[in-house]
C-alpha positions as CSV (number, residue, x, y, z in Angstrom):
1,M,-24.3,-10.5,17.5
2,I,-24.8,-8.8,20.9
3,N,-26.1,-5.7,19.2
4,S,-29.3,-7.5,18.0
5,F,-30.2,-8.1,21.7
6,F,-29.8,-4.4,22.5
7,D,-31.9,-3.6,19.5
8,E,-34.6,-5.9,20.8
9,L,-34.6,-4.4,24.3
10,N,-34.6,-0.9,22.8
11,S,-37.6,-1.7,20.6
12,E,-39.5,-3.5,23.4
13,I,-39.0,-0.7,25.9
14,K,-40.4,1.9,23.5
15,K,-43.4,-0.3,22.7
16,G,-44.3,0.0,26.4
17,V,-45.4,3.5,25.6
18,T,-46.6,3.2,22.1
19,E,-48.3,-0.2,21.9
20,H,-51.6,-0.7,23.8
21,G,-51.5,-3.5,26.3
22,H,-47.7,-4.0,26.1
23,P,-46.4,-5.5,29.3
24,F,-43.7,-2.9,29.7
25,R,-46.3,-0.2,30.2
26,F,-46.6,-1.1,33.9
27,I,-43.1,-1.6,35.4
28,T,-41.6,-2.1,38.9
29,M,-39.5,0.7,40.3
30,A,-37.1,0.4,43.2
31,T,-35.7,3.2,45.3
32,V,-33.7,3.3,48.5
33,G,-34.0,6.1,51.0
34,N,-32.5,6.8,54.4
35,E,-33.7,3.5,55.9
36,N,-31.5,1.5,53.5
37,V,-34.4,-0.8,52.5
38,A,-35.4,-1.2,48.9
39,R,-38.9,0.0,48.3
40,L,-40.8,-1.4,45.3
41,R,-43.9,-0.1,43.5
42,T,-45.5,-0.4,40.1
43,V,-45.3,2.7,38.0
44,V,-46.6,3.6,34.5
45,L,-44.0,4.2,31.8
46,R,-45.1,7.4,30.2
47,E,-42.3,8.3,27.8
48,V,-39.1,6.8,26.4
49,S,-36.6,9.1,24.5
50,E,-34.4,8.0,21.6
51,D,-31.5,7.7,24.0
52,L,-33.6,5.5,26.4
53,R,-34.4,8.1,29.0
54,L,-37.5,6.7,30.8
55,T,-40.2,9.0,32.2
56,I,-42.8,8.4,34.8
57,N,-45.3,10.7,36.5
58,T,-46.0,10.8,40.2
59,D,-47.4,12.9,43.1
60,S,-44.6,15.1,44.4
61,R,-45.4,14.1,48.0
62,T,-44.7,10.4,47.6
63,Q,-42.0,8.4,49.3
64,K,-40.3,7.8,46.0
65,I,-39.6,11.5,45.7
66,N,-38.1,11.6,49.3
67,H,-36.0,8.6,48.4
68,I,-34.7,10.1,45.1
69,N,-33.8,13.3,46.9
70,T,-31.7,11.2,49.3
71,N,-30.4,8.7,46.8
72,N,-31.1,9.2,43.1
73,Q,-30.0,5.7,42.0
74,V,-33.1,3.7,41.1
75,S,-33.9,0.5,39.3
76,F,-36.7,-0.7,37.1
77,L,-37.8,-4.3,36.5
78,L,-39.7,-5.1,33.3
79,Y,-41.1,-8.5,32.3
80,H,-42.7,-9.6,29.1
81,P,-44.4,-13.0,29.8
82,E,-45.1,-14.0,26.2
83,K,-41.5,-13.3,25.1
84,M,-40.1,-14.6,28.4
85,L,-38.0,-11.4,28.4
86,Q,-36.8,-9.7,31.6
87,L,-35.0,-6.3,31.7
88,K,-33.4,-4.9,34.8
89,I,-32.5,-1.2,34.3
90,E,-30.3,0.9,36.7
91,G,-29.9,4.6,36.4
92,S,-30.1,8.1,37.9
93,A,-33.4,9.6,38.6
94,I,-34.0,13.3,38.0
95,V,-37.0,15.2,39.4
96,V,-38.1,17.5,36.6
97,T,-38.2,21.2,37.6
98,D,-38.8,22.7,34.1
99,K,-42.1,24.5,34.7
100,D,-43.0,24.6,30.9
101,R,-42.6,20.9,30.6
102,L,-44.6,20.3,33.8
103,I,-47.4,22.5,32.6
104,S,-47.5,21.2,29.0
105,T,-47.5,17.6,30.3
106,W,-50.2,18.4,32.9
107,Q,-52.4,19.7,30.1
108,T,-52.3,16.4,28.2
109,I,-53.5,14.3,31.2
110,Q,-57.1,13.1,31.1
111,T,-59.3,14.9,33.6
112,N,-60.1,11.7,35.5
113,S,-56.4,10.8,35.8
114,K,-55.6,14.3,37.2
115,K,-57.4,13.2,40.4
116,D,-54.2,11.2,41.2
117,Y,-52.3,14.4,41.8
118,I,-54.9,16.7,43.5
119,T,-55.8,14.8,46.7
120,N,-55.9,17.0,49.9
121,S,-53.8,14.4,51.7
122,S,-50.6,12.9,50.4
123,P,-50.4,9.4,49.0
124,G,-50.0,6.8,51.7
125,S,-51.9,8.9,54.3
126,P,-54.3,6.9,56.5
127,I,-58.0,7.4,55.7
128,K,-61.2,5.9,57.3
129,N,-63.1,5.4,54.0
130,P,-61.7,5.2,50.5
131,D,-64.9,6.8,49.2
132,H,-64.2,10.0,51.2
133,I,-61.1,11.4,49.6
134,T,-61.1,15.1,49.3
135,Y,-59.6,16.9,46.3
136,I,-58.2,20.4,45.9
137,E,-59.2,22.6,43.0
138,K,-56.6,25.3,42.4
139,E,-53.3,23.4,42.7
140,N,-51.7,20.0,42.0
141,Y,-48.8,17.9,43.1
142,F,-48.0,16.6,39.6
143,C,-44.4,15.6,39.2
144,I,-42.3,14.1,36.4
145,I,-39.3,11.8,37.0
146,D,-36.8,11.1,34.3
147,V,-34.5,8.1,34.7
148,V,-31.3,8.1,32.7
149,P,-30.2,4.5,32.5
150,T,-26.5,3.4,33.0
151,K,-27.0,-0.4,32.9
152,I,-29.5,-2.7,31.4
153,E,-29.5,-6.4,32.0
154,Y,-31.2,-8.5,29.4
155,L,-32.5,-12.0,30.2
156,K,-34.3,-14.1,27.7
157,L,-35.6,-17.4,29.0
158,K,-35.6,-20.0,26.2
159,R,-34.4,-23.5,25.4
160,P,-32.0,-24.9,24.9
161,N,-30.1,-22.0,26.4
162,H,-31.2,-18.9,28.2
163,I,-29.5,-15.7,27.0
164,R,-28.3,-13.1,29.4
165,A,-26.4,-9.9,28.6
166,L,-25.3,-6.8,30.4
167,F,-25.2,-3.4,28.6
168,E,-23.5,-0.4,30.2
169,K,-23.5,3.1,29.0
170,T,-20.2,4.9,28.8
171,D,-19.6,8.2,26.9
172,N,-23.1,8.1,25.4
173,S,-22.5,4.7,23.9
174,W,-23.9,1.3,25.0
175,N,-21.4,-1.6,25.3
176,G,-22.5,-5.1,25.9
177,E,-21.2,-8.5,27.0
178,F,-22.9,-11.8,27.5
179,L,-23.3,-13.3,31.0
180,V,-23.8,-16.8,32.3
181,P,-27.6,-17.0,32.7
């Protein structure tokens, strides 16, 4: 019985990449750096592998990269309002260094979206006017982050009873148990 809930979360996560307008396309990511404060931001889910490795893109100069270099344990929060389904995912973040993968992925990004990775100043830098951002021509700060999940908490809000389950990955296998909602 519990496997059907894992099958649902697996399917829904993958739809975040493949289905236009799916609520799991934009997800919340949490990191913790040296200051021991959780930092949250919305990221775009770019890829989900068969074994549920989640991939996002970012500028290599962002705080999330600094945090991951300090503490690679991250969390994602996904919520589907129509299905009343919440997923909390914990895992290890890996900053991709494979140059071939970085180059091939960069080549698939739309020209207008590439602007997110070629600003002269790093994301979060103060500016006087948002219309006066300068861009560099010859290089980019494009970065890929893979997150290998180790825990996924499933919560379905429904009546008469909410359903909550925890799935943990051990030895490349997902094991689940129901929790009190």
